[in-house]
C-alpha positions in Angstrom: 18.3 29.4 13.3 18.1 30.8 16.9 14.3 30.3 16.8 14.8 26.7 15.8 17.3 26.1 18.5 14.9 27.6 21.1 12.0 25.5 19.8 14.0 22.3 20.1 15.8 23.1 23.4 15.3 20.4 25.9 14.2 17.9 23.3 16.3 14.8 22.8 14.3 13.3 19.9 11.9 14.6 17.3 9.7 12.5 15.0 9.7 13.8 11.4 8.3 12.7 8.0 11.6 10.8 7.5 12.4 7.2 6.7 16.0 5.9 7.0 17.4 5.0 3.6 14.0 6.0 2.1 12.6 2.5 3.1 9.1 3.9 3.3 9.1 6.4 0.5 5.6 7.7 1.2 6.7 8.8 4.7 10.1 10.2 3.6 9.1 13.8 2.9 11.7 15.8 4.8 14.8 16.6 2.8 18.2 15.4 4.0 19.4 18.9 4.7 16.6 19.5 7.2 17.4 16.3 9.0 21.1 17.2 9.1 20.2 20.6 10.5 18.1 19.2 13.3 20.8 16.6 14.1 23.4 19.4 14.1 21.5 20.9 17.0 22.0 17.8 19.0 18.5 16.4 18.5 17.9 12.9 17.3 15.6 12.5 14.3 13.3 9.4 14.2 10.7 8.4 11.6 7.1 9.4 12.2 6.0 6.2 10.3 4.5 4.6 13.4 2.6 7.7 14.3 1.3 8.0 10.7 0.2 4.4 10.7 -1.6 4.8 14.0 -3.5 7.9 13.2 -4.0 7.7 9.4 -3.9 4.0 8.5 -5.7 2.3 11.3 -8.6 0.3 10.0 -11.9 -0.3 11.7 -13.1 -3.9 12.4 -15.4 -3.7 9.4 -12.6 -2.5 7.1 -10.4 -5.4 8.3 -13.3 -7.9 7.6 -13.8 -6.4 4.2 -10.1 -6.6 3.4 -9.9 -10.3 4.4 -13.0 -11.1 2.4 -11.5 -9.5 -0.7 -8.3 -11.4 0.0 -10.2 -14.7 0.2 -12.1 -13.9 -3.1 -8.9 -13.1 -4.9 -7.2 -16.2 -3.6 -10.2 -18.3 -4.8 -10.2 -16.7 -8.2 -6.5 -17.2 -8.6 -6.7 -20.9 -7.6 -9.5 -21.4 -10.1 -8.1 -19.5 -13.0 -4.3 -19.7 -13.0 -4.0 -23.4 -13.7 -6.1 -22.9 -16.8 -4.1 -19.8 -17.8 -0.9 -21.8 -17.3 -2.2 -24.6 -19.5 -3.2 -22.2 -22.3 0.2 -20.4 -22.1 2.1 -23.7 -22.4 -0.1 -24.5 -25.4 0.6 -21.3 -27.4 -0.6 -18.4 -25.3 -3.7 -16.5 -24.4 -4.8 -13.0 -23.3 -7.6 -11.8 -21.0 -10.0 -11.3 -24.0 -9.6 -14.8 -25.4 -9.6 -16.6 -22.0 -13.3 -17.2 -20.9 -12.1 -18.0 -17.4 -10.8 -14.4 -17.0 -12.8 -12.4 -19.5 -15.6 -10.2 -18.4 -18.3 -12.5 -17.0 -15.8 -15.3 -16.0 -16.4 -16.9 -12.6 -19.2 -14.5 -11.6 -20.2 -16.3 -8.4 -16.7 -16.2 -7.0 -15.5 -12.8 -8.2 -15.6 -9.6 -6.4 -18.8 -7.5 -6.6 -18.6 -4.9 -9.3 -19.2 -1.2 -8.7 -19.6 -0.3 -12.3 -22.0 -1.1 -15.1 -21.4 -4.7 -16.5 -20.8 -3.4 -20.0 -18.1 -1.0 -18.9 -14.5 -2.1 -18.9 -12.2 -1.1 -15.9 
């Protein structure tokens, strides 16, 4: 514990893989006992989530464009397909294999590009 005290001497705050109330569970890796230990040494513990986001989850401009293009495709597909699915459900039901609007091959011009063979199910 002396080594830890020395290491943290002069530090008011330290960022750790911690998320208050486990709000971002993928960041909340440090156990509560370790957080308590650091705090008992008079050091404030803050989440490293912003640092993680900046260095691990920052997209390039091309990735952002691709993400928005995928969003737009999904929105268009949903707008085209969901009214028909709703109609079919209200009239007795359906599933993805019976519904030609959703089944493999439905809305090919508006759907996302496939990265697998057409005869292979995802």
